[in-house]
DRENFI-439640 format. One record per residue: x, y, z of N, C-alpha, C in turn. Coordinates in steps of 0.1 Angstrom, whole numbers, plus 2048, in hexadecimal, padded with zeros to 3 digits. Atoms other than C-alpha are relative to their C-alpha. Example, Ala and Ser with C-alpha at 12.3 -4.5 7.8 and 13.67 -1.06 7.14 Angstrom:
BEGIN
[[809,7F4,800],[87B,7D3,84E],[809,80C,800]]
[[7F7,7F5,800],[889,7F5,847],[7F8,80B,808]]
END
This chain:
BEGIN
[[80D,7F8,7F8],[965,792,7BB],[7F5,7F9,7FB]]
[[80E,805,802],[942,784,7B9],[7FA,80F,7F4]]
[[809,7FA,808],[92C,795,79A],[7F2,7FC,802]]
[[80C,7FF,801],[90A,79E,79D],[7FC,804,7F5]]
[[805,7FC,80C],[8F1,7A6,782],[801,80C,806]]
[[800,7F2,7FB],[8F3,7CB,781],[7EF,803,802]]
[[80E,7FF,7FC],[8CA,7CD,783],[800,801,80D]]
[[802,801,7F0],[8CD,7C6,7A9],[808,80B,808]]
[[7FB,7F1,7FA],[8E3,7E9,7AE],[7F2,809,7FB]]
[[80C,7F5,801],[8C1,7F8,7A3],[7F2,7FC,807]]
[[809,805,7F5],[8AB,7E5,7BE],[802,80D,809]]
[[802,7F8,7F4],[8A0,801,7D8],[7F6,7F2,80A]]
[[807,809,7F6],[88A,7F7,7F8],[7F7,804,807]]
[[80C,7F9,7FA],[86F,800,810],[805,802,80F]]
[[7FE,800,7F2],[87F,814,82C],[7FA,803,80D]]
[[806,7FF,7F2],[865,812,844],[806,7F3,806]]
[[7F8,80A,7FC],[875,7F1,849],[80C,804,805]]
[[7F3,7FD,7FC],[89A,802,851],[7FB,807,80D]]
[[801,7FB,7F4],[888,817,869],[7F9,7F9,80D]]
[[806,80D,7F6],[876,7FA,87A],[809,7FA,806]]
[[7F5,807,7FB],[895,7EB,87C],[809,807,80B]]
[[7F7,7F6,7F5],[8A7,80C,88D],[7F5,802,811]]
[[80B,7FE,7F8],[889,810,8A2],[7FE,7F4,80C]]
[[7FD,80A,7F6],[88B,7EE,8B1],[80E,7FF,805]]
[[7F1,7FE,7FA],[8B0,7F0,8B6],[800,80A,80D]]
[[802,7F7,7F3],[8AB,80E,8CA],[7F1,7FC,80C]]
[[809,806,7F8],[88F,7FE,8DE],[807,7F6,80C]]
[[7F7,80C,7FA],[8A8,7DF,8E6],[809,807,809]]
[[7F6,7F8,7FA],[8BE,7FC,8F4],[7FA,808,80D]]
[[808,7FA,7F2],[8A3,807,910],[7F9,80C,7FA]]
[[809,7EE,805],[895,826,8F6],[7F4,7FC,801]]
[[80F,800,802],[870,82A,8FA],[7FC,808,7F2]]
[[804,7FC,80C],[866,82E,8D6],[7EF,7FD,7FA]]
[[80A,803,807],[848,834,8C2],[7FD,7FF,7F3]]
[[7F8,7FF,80D],[846,82A,8A1],[7EF,800,7FC]]
[[80B,7FD,807],[82C,83A,88A],[807,7FD,7F3]]
[[7F9,800,80D],[843,831,86D],[7F8,7F3,7F8]]
[[804,80E,807],[836,80C,865],[7EF,801,7FF]]
[[811,7FD,804],[813,809,852],[7FA,7EC,802]]
[[807,80F,7F8],[807,7EB,86A],[7F6,802,805]]
[[80A,800,7F8],[7E7,7E9,87A],[804,7FD,80E]]
[[7FD,807,7F4],[7ED,7E7,8A2],[7F9,7F9,806]]
[[80A,808,7F7],[7CE,7D1,8A6],[804,7F2,7FB]]
[[800,812,7FC],[7CD,7AA,8AB],[7F8,7FB,7F3]]
[[804,80C,80A],[7C6,792,88C],[7F2,7FD,806]]
[[80C,803,7F9],[7A0,78F,895],[801,7F1,802]]
[[7FF,80C,7FA],[79B,76E,8AB],[7FB,7F4,7F6]]
[[805,80B,806],[784,75B,892],[80B,7FC,7F1]]
[[7F7,804,80C],[79D,75F,874],[80F,7F6,804]]
[[7F1,80B,7FB],[7BD,750,88B],[7F9,7F5,800]]
[[803,80F,800],[7A5,733,894],[7FC,7F5,7F7]]
[[7FF,809,809],[79F,72B,872],[80E,7F9,7FB]]
[[7F5,806,801],[7C2,72A,86C],[805,7F4,806]]
[[7FA,80F,7F9],[7CA,710,889],[7F7,7F7,7FE]]
[[80B,80E,802],[7AA,6FB,87F],[807,7FB,7F4]]
[[7F9,809,80E],[7BB,6F7,85B],[80E,7FA,803]]
[[7F4,809,7FC],[7DD,6ED,86B],[7F8,7F1,806]]
[[804,80F,7F6],[7CA,6D5,881],[7F7,7F6,7F6]]
[[806,804,805],[7B5,6CC,865],[80B,7F7,7F2]]
[[7F5,803,807],[7D7,6C2,852],[803,805,7F4]]
[[7F8,7FB,80F],[7DA,6DA,836],[80D,807,802]]
[[7F5,7FB,7FF],[7FD,6DC,839],[80B,7FF,7F2]]
[[7FB,806,80B],[807,6D2,815],[800,810,7F9]]
[[7FE,7F1,80E],[80C,6EA,7F2],[7F1,800,7FF]]
[[80D,801,802],[7ED,6F9,7E8],[804,804,7F1]]
[[803,800,80C],[7E2,701,7C2],[80C,813,7FF]]
[[7F8,7F6,7FE],[800,71D,7B6],[7F5,812,800]]
[[80A,7F7,801],[7DF,735,7B2],[7FA,803,80B]]
[[808,7FB,7F4],[7CF,732,7D2],[7F7,7F5,7FE]]
[[80C,80C,802],[7B6,719,7DF],[7F3,805,7FC]]
[[80C,7F8,80B],[798,71A,7CA],[7F2,80D,80C]]
[[808,7FA,7F9],[782,721,7EC],[802,80F,803]]
[[7FC,7F4,7FD],[793,742,7F2],[800,809,7F5]]
[[801,7FA,80A],[794,74C,7CE],[7EF,805,800]]
[[80D,801,802],[770,745,7CC],[7F8,811,80E]]
[[801,7F4,7F3],[76B,75F,7EE],[806,80B,7FD]]
[[7FA,7F3,807],[782,77A,7DF],[7F1,805,7F6]]
[[80A,7F9,80A],[76C,77D,7C0],[7F0,804,805]]
[[80A,7F8,7F8],[74D,77E,7DA],[800,809,806]]
[[7F6,7F2,7F9],[75E,797,7ED],[7FB,80E,7F7]]
[[7FF,7F7,809],[763,7AA,7CF],[7F1,806,7F8]]
[[80A,7FB,805],[742,7AA,7C5],[7F4,803,808]]
[[80A,7FA,7F6],[730,7AF,7E5],[801,80D,802]]
[[7FC,7EF,7FD],[742,7D0,7EA],[7FE,807,7F7]]
[[7FD,7F4,80B],[746,7DF,7C6],[7F5,7FB,7F7]]
[[80B,802,80C],[72A,7CD,7B0],[809,7FA,7F5]]
[[7F5,806,80B],[745,7BB,79B],[801,7F6,7FE]]
[[7FD,812,801],[747,79B,78B],[80F,7FC,7FE]]
[[7ED,805,802],[766,789,78E],[7FE,7F3,801]]
[[7FC,811,7FB],[76F,767,789],[80B,7FC,804]]
[[7F4,806,7F6],[782,752,7A0],[80C,7FB,7F8]]
[[7F4,802,806],[794,748,784],[80A,80C,7FA]]
[[7F5,7F6,803],[7A4,768,780],[808,808,80B]]
[[7FB,7FB,7F5],[7AB,76E,7A3],[80C,7F3,804]]
[[7F3,806,800],[7D1,763,7B1],[801,805,80D]]
[[801,7FA,7EF],[7D6,761,7D8],[815,801,801]]
[[7F2,7FC,800],[7FC,771,7DD],[805,802,80F]]
[[7FB,801,7F1],[813,771,7FB],[801,80F,804]]
[[800,7EF,7FD],[80D,796,803],[7FA,807,7F5]]
[[805,7F4,80A],[805,7B5,7EC],[80D,800,7FA]]
[[7F3,7FA,80B],[82B,7B8,7DE],[804,7F5,7F6]]
[[7FC,807,80B],[829,79A,7CA],[7FE,803,7F2]]
[[808,7FC,80A],[80F,7A6,7B5],[808,80E,7F7]]
[[7F8,7F2,805],[825,7C8,7AE],[80C,7F9,7FA]]
[[7F7,803,7FE],[843,7B3,7AC],[7FF,7FA,7EF]]
[[802,808,80B],[830,798,78E],[7FC,80D,7F4]]
[[807,7F4,809],[81D,7B7,77D],[80A,80B,7FB]]
[[7FA,7FA,807],[83D,7CF,779],[80C,7FA,7FA]]
[[7F5,806,805],[855,7B3,770],[7F6,7FB,7F1]]
[[805,805,80A],[83B,7A9,753],[7FE,80C,7F5]]
[[803,7F2,810],[83B,7CD,742],[80B,806,803]]
[[7F4,7F5,7FF],[85D,7DB,750],[80E,7FA,7F5]]
[[7F5,802,809],[879,7DB,736],[808,80C,7FB]]
[[7FA,7F5,807],[895,7F2,72A],[7F9,806,7F4]]
[[80A,7FA,808],[884,80E,712],[7F2,804,802]]
[[80F,801,7F9],[862,80B,724],[7FB,807,809]]
[[806,7F4,7F5],[84F,827,73E],[7F5,7F7,807]]
[[80B,805,7F6],[83B,819,759],[802,80B,80A]]
[[806,7F4,7F3],[826,835,76D],[7FF,7FC,809]]
[[806,7FE,7F0],[825,838,790],[800,80A,808]]
[[802,7F4,7F0],[819,84D,7B2],[811,804,801]]
[[7F8,7F6,7FB],[831,864,7BC],[7FC,80C,808]]
[[7FB,80C,7F9],[833,867,7D9],[7F8,7F4,801]]
[[80C,808,806],[826,844,7D6],[80C,7F3,807]]
[[7F6,80B,7F9],[832,81E,7E9],[80D,7FC,7F8]]
[[7F1,801,809],[85A,81C,7E0],[7FE,7F5,7FD]]
[[7FF,80B,807],[853,7FA,7D5],[7FB,7FF,7F3]]
[[801,7F8,80F],[847,808,7B2],[80D,7FF,7FA]]
[[7F2,7F9,803],[864,819,7AB],[80D,7F8,801]]
[[7F5,80B,805],[87C,800,7B4],[800,7F5,7FA]]
[[7FF,80F,80B],[86F,7E0,7A2],[7FF,807,7F1]]
[[801,802,814],[86A,7F5,782],[811,807,7FD]]
[[7F3,7FD,800],[88E,804,787],[80A,7F0,7FA]]
[[7FA,809,7FF],[898,7DF,78D],[801,7FB,7EE]]
[[803,806,80C],[886,7D7,768],[80A,805,7F3]]
[[7FC,7F7,80A],[899,7F2,758],[7F7,808,7FA]]
[[809,7F6,803],[87C,805,74F],[805,80E,805]]
[[7FE,7F4,7FA],[87B,829,754],[7F2,806,808]]
[[80D,7F7,7F6],[866,838,771],[800,80A,7FD]]
[[807,7EE,800],[84D,853,76F],[7F6,800,803]]
[[808,7F6,7F8],[841,863,789],[7F0,806,7F8]]
[[808,7F8,7FE],[81E,86C,78A],[7FE,807,80C]]
[[803,7F7,7F5],[81A,889,79F],[7F1,7FF,80B]]
[[80D,7FF,7F6],[805,885,7C1],[801,80D,809]]
[[7FF,7F1,7FB],[800,8A8,7CE],[7F4,806,807]]
[[804,7FC,7F7],[7F6,8B7,7EC],[7F2,80B,7FD]]
[[80C,7F7,800],[7E1,8CF,7DB],[7F2,7FC,7F8]]
[[80B,807,806],[7CD,8B6,7C9],[7F7,7F7,80B]]
[[803,80A,7F3],[7C6,8A5,7ED],[805,7F2,7FF]]
[[7FA,807,801],[7DB,890,7E2],[7FC,7F0,7F7]]
[[808,805,80B],[7C4,87E,7C9],[80E,800,7F4]]
[[7F5,7FD,80C],[7D8,874,7A7],[7F5,80D,7F9]]
[[809,7F5,80B],[7CB,88F,789],[7FF,7F8,7F4]]
[[802,808,810],[7BD,87E,76A],[807,806,7F5]]
[[7FA,7F5,80B],[7C9,898,756],[80F,802,800]]
[[7F4,807,7FB],[7EB,892,764],[807,7F9,7FA]]
[[7FA,810,803],[7EF,870,760],[803,7FC,7F3]]
[[801,800,809],[7E5,86F,741],[807,806,7F6]]
[[7F9,7F9,805],[7FB,887,733],[80D,7FC,802]]
[[7F3,806,800],[819,874,73C],[7FB,7F5,7F5]]
[[7FF,80C,808],[810,856,729],[804,804,7F2]]
[[7F8,7FC,80F],[824,852,706],[800,7F4,7FB]]
[[804,80A,806],[828,837,6F0],[80B,7F3,806]]
[[7FC,809,7FC],[841,824,703],[7FA,7FD,813]]
[[80A,803,7F7],[828,824,721],[7FE,7F2,800]]
[[806,811,800],[822,7FD,72C],[7F9,800,80C]]
[[80C,800,7F2],[812,802,751],[800,80B,808]]
[[806,7F0,7FA],[800,81C,766],[7FD,7FA,80A]]
[[806,808,7F2],[802,812,78B],[7FA,80D,809]]
[[80E,7F2,7F5],[7E2,826,7A1],[801,7F6,80A]]
[[802,808,7F6],[7E1,821,7C3],[7F5,80D,80A]]
[[805,7F7,7F8],[7C4,831,7D8],[7F6,7F6,807]]
[[7F6,7F6,7F6],[7BE,833,7F4],[80F,7FD,801]]
[[7F7,804,801],[7DF,839,7F5],[80E,801,807]]
[[7F6,7FF,7F9],[802,835,805],[80D,804,7F8]]
[[804,7FA,7F2],[811,84E,814],[7F9,80B,7FF]]
[[807,7F3,7FA],[7FB,869,812],[7F3,7FE,804]]
[[80E,7FF,7FA],[7D9,85B,81A],[7F5,805,7F8]]
[[806,7F3,806],[7CC,86C,7FA],[7F3,7F5,7F8]]
[[80E,806,805],[7A7,85C,7EA],[801,807,7F5]]
[[804,7F9,80B],[7A2,862,7C7],[7F0,7FF,7FE]]
[[810,7FC,800],[780,870,7C0],[7FA,7F4,7F4]]
[[807,806,80F],[76B,85A,7A7],[7FE,805,7F6]]
[[7FF,7F6,80D],[767,877,78D],[80C,801,7FB]]
[[7F5,802,802],[78B,877,78A],[809,7F4,7FC]]
[[7FF,80C,802],[78C,853,788],[7FD,7FB,7F3]]
[[806,801,808],[773,853,76E],[80B,806,7F0]]
[[7FE,7FC,808],[783,86B,75A],[811,7F8,7FA]]
[[7F8,804,802],[7A5,858,75C],[7FB,7F4,7F5]]
[[807,80C,806],[795,83A,74F],[7FA,801,7F0]]
[[804,7F8,810],[787,84E,730],[80C,7FE,7FA]]
[[7F7,7FD,805],[7A7,856,729],[807,7F5,7F9]]
[[7F3,80B,800],[7BA,836,72C],[7F9,7FB,7F0]]
[[805,807,810],[79D,828,70D],[809,805,7F4]]
[[7F5,801,80E],[7B8,839,6F7],[809,7FA,804]]
[[7F1,806,7FF],[7D2,829,705],[800,7F5,806]]
[[809,80F,802],[7C6,803,6FD],[80E,7F4,807]]
[[7F1,809,802],[7ED,7F7,700],[805,802,812]]
[[7F8,7FE,7F3],[7F3,804,723],[7F7,7F6,80F]]
[[805,80C,7F4],[7EC,7EA,742],[803,80A,80A]]
[[802,7FA,7F2],[7E2,7F7,764],[801,7F5,80A]]
[[801,808,7F5],[7E8,7E8,785],[7FA,80A,80B]]
[[808,7F6,7F8],[7D5,7FB,7A2],[7FC,7F7,80D]]
[[800,806,7F6],[7DE,7F3,7C5],[7F8,808,806]]
[[80B,804,7F6],[7C2,7F2,7DB],[7FE,7FD,80C]]
[[7FB,805,7F2],[7D0,7E6,7FC],[7F7,808,807]]
[[807,7F7,7F2],[7BE,801,80F],[7F4,803,7FD]]
[[80F,7FD,801],[79A,7FF,801],[7F9,7FE,808]]
[[80C,7FD,7F7],[786,7F8,820],[803,80E,807]]
[[7FC,7F4,7F1],[797,817,833],[802,80E,7F5]]
[[806,7F3,804],[785,839,825],[7F8,805,809]]
[[803,7FC,7F5],[779,851,839],[7F9,80E,7F7]]
[[808,7FB,802],[760,86D,836],[7F9,802,7FA]]
[[804,804,809],[74A,863,822],[802,7FA,7F0]]
[[7FA,801,809],[761,85C,808],[7FB,7EF,7F9]]
[[7FF,80C,7FF],[75E,83B,7F4],[80A,7FF,7F4]]
[[7F5,804,807],[775,824,7E5],[7FB,7FD,7F5]]
[[803,801,80C],[776,822,7BE],[807,7F5,7FA]]
[[7F9,80D,809],[780,7FE,7B2],[802,800,7F2]]
[[801,803,810],[78D,7FE,78E],[7FC,7F2,7FE]]
[[80B,807,808],[77B,7DF,786],[7F8,801,7FF]]
[[80A,7FA,804],[75F,7F1,783],[7FD,805,7F4]]
[[7FD,7FB,80D],[76C,7FF,762],[7FF,7F6,7F6]]
[[7FC,80A,80A],[767,7E3,745],[806,806,7F9]]
[[7FC,7FD,808],[775,7F6,731],[810,7FE,7FF]]
[[7EF,801,7FB],[799,7EF,73F],[802,7F3,80A]]
[[800,811,7F7],[793,7CD,751],[80C,7F6,7FA]]
[[7F5,805,804],[7A5,7BE,735],[80D,800,801]]
[[7F5,7FF,7FF],[7C5,7CC,741],[805,806,80F]]
[[7FB,7FB,7F2],[7C1,7D3,766],[804,7F7,802]]
[[7FC,80B,7F6],[7D1,7C2,782],[7FC,808,80B]]
[[805,7FB,7F0],[7C1,7C7,7A3],[80A,7FA,808]]
[[7FA,803,7F6],[7D8,7C6,7C0],[7F9,802,80E]]
[[808,7FD,7F4],[7C5,7C2,7E2],[807,7F5,80B]]
[[7FD,80C,7F5],[7C9,7A9,804],[7F9,804,810]]
[[807,7FE,7F6],[7C3,7A4,828],[80B,80B,80A]]
[[7FA,7F9,7F3],[7E1,7B5,838],[7FB,80C,808]]
[[805,7F7,7F9],[7D4,7D3,83E],[7EF,805,809]]
[[80E,801,7FA],[7AE,7D0,842],[7FD,7FA,808]]
[[7FE,806,7F6],[7B3,7B2,858],[805,7FD,809]]
[[7F4,7FF,7F2],[7CF,7BB,86D],[80B,7F5,7FE]]
[[7F6,80F,7FF],[7E4,79D,85C],[811,805,7F7]]
[[7EC,801,805],[806,7AB,850],[809,7FA,7FF]]
[[7F2,807,801],[81A,792,85B],[7FA,7F0,7F9]]
[[805,80A,80A],[803,775,84C],[808,7FF,7F1]]
[[7F5,806,811],[813,77C,826],[7F1,800,7FB]]
[[80E,80A,806],[7ED,77A,818],[7FC,80C,7F7]]
[[806,7F7,808],[7E2,78E,7F9],[7FA,7FB,7F6]]
[[805,80A,808],[7D0,78A,7D9],[801,80A,7F5]]
[[803,7F7,80B],[7CF,798,7B4],[7F7,7F9,7F9]]
[[807,804,809],[7B9,799,79B],[807,804,7F0]]
[[7FA,7FF,810],[7C9,790,778],[7F4,800,7F2]]
[[80A,7FE,80D],[7B9,799,755],[80B,7F7,7F5]]
[[7FD,809,80C],[7BB,77D,737],[80D,7F8,804]]
[[7F3,808,801],[7DD,771,72E],[80B,804,80D]]
[[7F8,7FE,7F2],[7EE,781,74C],[7FF,7F6,80B]]
[[7FF,803,7F5],[7E2,76E,763],[808,7F4,801]]
[[7F7,80B,7FE],[7F7,74C,756],[80C,802,803]]
[[7F6,7F9,7F9],[813,763,757],[805,801,80A]]
[[7FE,7FC,7F3],[80C,76C,77B],[802,7F2,802]]
[[800,80D,7FC],[804,746,782],[811,7F6,7FC]]
[[7F4,806,802],[82A,73B,774],[807,806,806]]
[[7F9,7F5,7F8],[837,757,786],[804,7F8,80E]]
[[802,807,7F1],[82A,745,7A7],[804,7F4,7FD]]
[[7F9,810,802],[836,724,79C],[80C,804,803]]
[[7EA,7FC,805],[85D,731,796],[802,80A,80F]]
[[7FB,7F8,7F5],[857,749,7B6],[7FF,7F8,80D]]
[[801,802,7F1],[847,73C,7D5],[7F4,7F5,800]]
[[806,810,802],[833,718,7C9],[7F0,80A,805]]
[[80D,7FD,7FB],[815,726,7D9],[801,808,80E]]
[[801,7F6,7F4],[807,73A,7F8],[7FC,7F7,80E]]
[[803,809,7EF],[808,72B,824],[7F0,7FC,7FD]]
[[80E,806,802],[7E9,713,820],[7F7,804,80A]]
[[80D,7FE,7EE],[7DD,71E,845],[7FE,80A,7FE]]
[[805,7F4,805],[7E0,740,839],[7F3,805,7F5]]
[[80D,7FB,80B],[7C8,741,81C],[7F4,7F8,806]]
[[811,806,7FA],[7AD,72A,834],[800,80E,80D]]
[[804,7F5,7F7],[7B3,74B,84C],[7F9,80A,7F6]]
[[804,7F7,80B],[7AC,761,82D],[7EF,800,7FB]]
[[80F,804,804],[78E,74E,825],[7F8,801,80A]]
[[807,7FD,7F5],[781,751,846],[7FC,810,803]]
[[805,7F5,7FD],[786,776,849],[7FA,807,7F4]]
[[808,7FB,809],[773,77B,827],[7F4,7FE,805]]
[[80C,805,802],[756,768,82D],[7FA,7FF,80F]]
[[804,7FD,7F0],[754,76E,853],[7FB,809,804]]
[[805,7F4,7FA],[746,78B,869],[80C,80C,7FD]]
[[7F5,7F5,804],[754,7AF,85E],[800,80A,807]]
[[802,7F6,7F7],[750,7BF,880],[80B,806,804]]
[[7F3,7FE,7FC],[772,7BF,889],[807,80D,7F7]]
[[7FC,7F7,809],[77B,7D1,868],[7F9,810,800]]
[[80C,7F2,7FC],[75E,7ED,86F],[80A,806,80E]]
[[7FC,7FC,7EF],[76B,7F1,893],[80E,809,800]]
[[7F3,7FB,804],[792,7F3,887],[7FF,80E,7F7]]
[[802,7F2,80F],[789,80F,867],[7F9,80D,80F]]
[[807,7F3,7F7],[774,823,883],[80B,806,80A]]
[[7EF,7FC,7F8],[795,822,89A],[80A,809,7F9]]
[[7F9,7FA,80A],[7A8,82D,87C],[7FF,810,7FE]]
[[804,7F4,803],[791,849,878],[7FE,80A,80C]]
[[7FB,7F9,7F3],[795,854,89B],[80E,806,800]]
[[7EC,7FE,7FE],[7BC,854,89B],[803,80E,7F6]]
[[7FF,7F5,80E],[7BA,868,876],[7FB,80F,807]]
[[802,7F3,800],[7A6,886,886],[809,804,80C]]
[[7F5,800,7F3],[7BE,883,8A6],[811,805,7F7]]
[[7F4,7FF,805],[7DD,882,88E],[801,80C,7FB]]
[[806,7F6,805],[7D2,89E,878],[801,80A,808]]
[[803,7F8,7FA],[7C6,8B4,893],[810,801,807]]
[[7F7,7FC,7F7],[7E9,8B3,8A8],[80B,802,7F3]]
[[7F6,7FC,809],[800,8B2,889],[7FF,810,7F9]]
[[806,7F5,805],[7ED,8D2,87B],[806,80E,80A]]
[[7FA,7F5,7F8],[7F8,8E5,89F],[812,7FE,805]]
[[7F2,803,7FD],[81D,8D9,89D],[808,80C,7F8]]
[[7F9,7F6,805],[838,8F3,897],[803,7FC,7F0]]
[[7F7,805,80E],[83E,8F7,86E],[7F9,7F8,7F9]]
[[806,80D,806],[828,8DC,866],[7EE,804,7FB]]
[[80D,7FD,7FD],[804,8DB,857],[7FD,7F4,7F7]]
[[805,809,805],[7ED,8BC,84D],[7F6,800,7F6]]
[[80F,805,804],[7D3,8B2,834],[7FF,7F7,804]]
[[803,811,7F9],[7BC,89B,83E],[7FF,7FB,7F2]]
[[801,80D,809],[7BE,87B,82F],[7F7,7FB,800]]
[[80F,805,800],[79E,86B,823],[801,7F1,7FC]]
[[7FD,80C,7FB],[7AE,848,824],[810,7F9,803]]
[[7F4,806,7F7],[7C7,82A,82E],[802,806,80F]]
[[7FF,7F8,7F3],[7D5,832,84D],[80D,809,803]]
[[7F8,7F7,803],[7ED,84C,844],[800,80F,7FF]]
[[802,7F0,803],[7F2,873,847],[80A,806,7FF]]
[[7F8,7F9,803],[80C,887,836],[804,80F,7FC]]
[[7FF,7EE,803],[813,8A9,843],[80E,806,7FC]]
[[7FB,7F6,809],[826,8C3,831],[809,807,80B]]
[[7F6,7FA,7F7],[846,8CB,848],[80A,80A,7F9]]
[[7F6,7FC,807],[859,8E0,830],[7FD,80F,80B]]
[[800,7F3,7F3],[850,904,84A],[80C,7FC,80B]]
[[7F7,805,7F9],[868,8F1,860],[810,804,801]]
[[7F5,7FD,803],[884,8F8,851],[80A,7F3,7FD]]
[[7F9,80D,803],[88F,8D2,84E],[7FE,7F6,7F7]]
[[800,80A,80C],[894,8BB,834],[7F8,7F3,807]]
[[80A,80D,7F9],[87C,899,839],[807,7F6,806]]
[[7F7,80C,7FA],[899,87F,83F],[802,804,80D]]
[[7FD,7FD,7F3],[8A8,892,855],[7F7,803,80A]]
[[80C,801,7F2],[88C,89A,86A],[7FB,7F4,806]]
[[805,809,7FD],[880,879,868],[80C,7F8,80C]]
[[7F4,80D,7F4],[8A5,868,879],[802,80B,80C]]
[[7FD,7FB,7F1],[8A3,886,893],[7F5,7FB,807]]
[[80C,802,7F4],[881,87F,8A2],[802,7F2,802]]
[[7FE,80C,7F9],[88B,85B,8A0],[80B,7FD,810]]
[[7F0,803,7F5],[8B0,85D,8B2],[7FB,807,80B]]
[[800,7F2,7F4],[8A6,87C,8C9],[7F1,803,806]]
[[80D,803,7F7],[87F,877,8CE],[7FB,7F5,801]]
[[80A,810,7FE],[878,856,8CC],[7F4,801,7F5]]
[[80C,804,808],[85D,859,8AF],[804,7FC,7F1]]
[[7FD,804,80B],[862,845,892],[7F7,804,7F6]]
[[808,7FF,80A],[854,854,870],[806,7FD,7F3]]
[[7FA,801,80E],[85C,853,849],[801,80C,7F9]]
[[800,7F2,80A],[869,86F,837],[7FD,7FB,7F0]]
[[806,804,80B],[859,874,815],[808,7FE,7F7]]
[[7FA,808,809],[873,870,801],[805,7F0,7FA]]
[[804,80F,803],[871,84B,805],[7F7,7FB,7F9]]
[[80F,806,807],[852,84C,7F5],[803,808,7F2]]
[[7FC,7F9,80E],[861,863,7D3],[804,80F,805]]
[[7F7,7F5,803],[86F,881,7C9],[7F9,80C,809]]
[[80D,7F7,7FD],[850,893,7D1],[7FB,7FF,812]]
[[7FE,801,7EE],[853,887,7F6],[802,80A,806]]
[[7FC,7FA,7F4],[866,89F,801],[7F8,80D,803]]
[[804,7F7,7FB],[85C,8B8,81A],[7F2,7FA,806]]
[[808,80A,7FE],[843,89F,826],[803,7F6,80B]]
[[7FC,80D,7F7],[841,883,83F],[7F5,7FB,803]]
[[80E,808,7FF],[82C,862,843],[7FF,7FE,80C]]
[[801,804,7F5],[81A,85E,860],[7F5,7F4,802]]
[[80E,80B,802],[807,83F,867],[7FA,7FD,80D]]
[[80D,801,7F4],[7EA,83E,880],[7FC,7F1,805]]
[[804,80E,7FD],[7EB,819,881],[807,7FB,80F]]
[[7F9,7FE,7F2],[7F7,81F,8A7],[7F6,803,809]]
[[80E,800,7F7],[7E2,821,8C8],[800,813,802]]
[[800,7F2,801],[7D8,841,8CE],[804,80B,80B]]
[[7F7,7F8,7F3],[7E9,84B,8F2],[810,802,7F6]]
[[7F2,801,805],[808,841,8DA],[803,80B,7F6]]
[[7FD,7F1,808],[800,860,8C1],[801,807,806]]
[[7FE,7F5,7FA],[7F9,876,8D9],[80E,803,807]]
[[7F2,800,7F9],[819,86E,8EA],[807,801,7F4]]
[[7F8,7FF,80B],[82B,871,8C8],[802,80D,7FB]]
[[802,7F1,804],[81B,894,8C0],[803,808,80B]]
[[7F9,7F8,7F2],[827,89F,8E1],[80B,7FF,7FF]]
[[7F1,7FB,800],[84B,899,8DA],[802,805,7F3]]
[[7FD,7FA,80F],[848,8A0,8B5],[802,80F,801]]
[[800,7ED,7FF],[83F,8C8,8C2],[808,801,80B]]
[[7F4,7FE,7FC],[858,8C5,8DB],[80F,7FF,7FA]]
[[7F2,7FF,80A],[873,8BC,8C2],[801,80A,7FA]]
[[801,7F9,807],[867,8D3,8AD],[804,80F,802]]
[[800,7F6,7FB],[864,8EF,8C2],[811,804,807]]
[[7F4,7FD,7FD],[888,8EB,8D2],[80B,7FF,7F8]]
[[7F4,800,809],[89B,8E4,8B6],[800,805,7F4]]
[[800,7FC,809],[8A3,8F5,893],[806,7F9,7F2]]
[[7FC,808,80D],[8AA,8E4,870],[816,800,806]]
[[7ED,7FF,801],[8D0,8D6,871],[804,805,7F2]]
END
C-alpha cells in the first residue's frame, strides 16, 4: 500500500471550485444554473491586452523568461504602484508569479513549521488556513466581524500575537466579506506591529481597485516601518478580468526575495511569456475598461444588497470592496452549507456557504456579484421563492 507524507492529509481546498464543478455538471444535464459562487469577473479581458499576447507570440516570445519575470513587466509594476499609491518600489523587489496563490504558498512555507503560529483572517480565503496547516504551524484566526463592518480590529489582531507568532496575513478589500479596513485602523495596527519586529506580514491586496462609497484602498507599502518584513500580493486576475491567464505579482523584502526566486525555479521555472506581455499592456495601456468594470460592479452591489435584505430571514451589510456580499442568514433557521447545497440542487443558484471560509463563517453565505444584473435578479427571485416555500432541513 502506498504511503504518503502525513502533511498531505492536512491540505484543504477552495470549495468554490467544487461548487463550480457541480454547477457545470448540472448544466450538462440541462439545468439552468446561475453561478453567484465563483469569484470571477464575467467581463472579457480587454481586447488590447489579448492583442498584446498574440503579438508576443508572433514576435517569437515562446521560450523561458527569467524566473522573477521579464524586466519590463517588473518595472511596470513598480511604476504602477508609484502612480497609484506614491510608494517607491524597486523593480528588483518585484517578482512575477503564476497567479496569486503561489505567493501565499511561498510566504506560508517560509514561515510555517510545527511549534509556530500564523495569524490569518476568519472568515477569509480558505487557502490561507489550508497552507498553514500543511506546514504544521498553528492557524490562529483573526476574527472578521459583521459588527465591525467586516474590517479587522487592530486591537484584537495585536492581542493575538505571541512569541510564537511568525506571520500575520491581512486582506483588504476582503474575500469573502467585501470588507474594507479604514486607514485609521491600519494606522493603529502598523503602530502596534512596531513592537513586534520579528513578525512578518503578508498583505493580500488583489482587490485593491475595487472600493466603493468613497472608500480608499490603503496599501501596506505606504508604511516604511514594516517594509523590511512586508510581502505584498497582487495581480491581474480581478482588475483586468484575467483569471485564466494565471498572472500575479509579489513584492518581497530583503533576503526573502532570493528565497522566493529559488522556490520559483524549483516550482514553476518562470511565468508564461506571452501572458507577461499581456500584463505589461494592461498596466501601461488605457485604464478605461477597469473603471467601467468597477462602476458596473458598484451598480450590481447595490442591487444585490437591496435584494438580499428583502429575502426572508436574511440581512446584508453593505460591502465596501471586492465583488462579494456576505449576507447573514441566521434567522432563516438554515445552517449555511446545507442551504447553499439546497439552493444549488433545488433552486439552481450556486452560492458558497460561509463555513468554507472559516469557523466564523457559519450563519453567512458568500454571494458574488461578478455576474450580470439579469442573472443576479433572477437568482434573487429564486432564492426568495425557495426561502418562502422551504423550511430548514
